[in-house]
C-alpha positions in Angstrom: -31.1 -24.5 13.1 -33.4 -21.6 12.6 -32.1 -21.1 9.0 -28.6 -20.3 10.3 -25.2 -21.7 9.9 -23.3 -21.9 13.2 -19.5 -21.7 13.0 -17.8 -22.6 16.2 -14.1 -22.3 17.1 -12.6 -23.9 20.3 -9.2 -23.5 21.9 -8.8 -25.2 25.3 -11.5 -23.9 27.6 -12.4 -21.0 25.3 -15.0 -20.9 22.5 -16.2 -18.5 19.9 -19.4 -19.0 17.9 -20.7 -17.1 14.9 -24.2 -17.4 13.5 -24.7 -16.7 9.8 -28.2 -16.3 8.6 -29.0 -18.1 5.3 -30.8 -14.9 4.3 -27.4 -13.0 4.4 -25.9 -15.4 1.9 -26.4 -15.2 -1.9 -27.3 -18.8 -2.4 -24.0 -20.6 -2.1 -25.0 -22.4 1.0 -22.3 -24.0 3.2 -19.7 -23.4 0.5 -20.3 -19.7 0.8 -19.8 -20.0 4.6 -16.4 -21.5 4.0 -15.5 -18.6 1.7 -16.3 -16.2 4.5 -14.1 -18.1 6.9 -10.9 -17.1 5.2 -7.3 -16.9 6.5 -7.7 -13.3 7.6 -10.8 -14.1 9.6 -9.1 -17.1 11.2 -6.2 -14.9 12.2 -8.5 -12.6 14.0 -10.2 -15.5 15.8 -6.7 -16.7 17.0 -5.9 -13.2 18.3 -9.3 -13.0 20.0 -8.5 -16.3 21.8 -5.3 -14.7 23.1 -7.2 -11.7 24.4 -9.8 -14.0 26.0 -7.0 -15.9 27.8 -5.5 -12.7 29.0 -8.9 -11.4 30.2 -9.5 -14.6 32.2 -6.0 -14.6 33.7 -6.4 -11.0 34.8 -9.9 -11.7 36.3 -8.6 -14.7 38.1 -5.6 -12.8 39.5 -7.8 -10.0 40.8 -9.5 -12.6 43.1 -6.2 -13.9 44.6 
């Protein structure tokens, strides 16, 4: 898709997407993408999902 790898994470109603241009990689293709998506990165994704949930709950409560 436009010479990009799209990495998508979903948790319940929330979703995060990351686009990685093939030009930013050194030629390792999809294997290189999996190297980028390491445990430290996944931990930040999980924390971001928690923040997204908190943000949504706060926005919803402001409307009540």
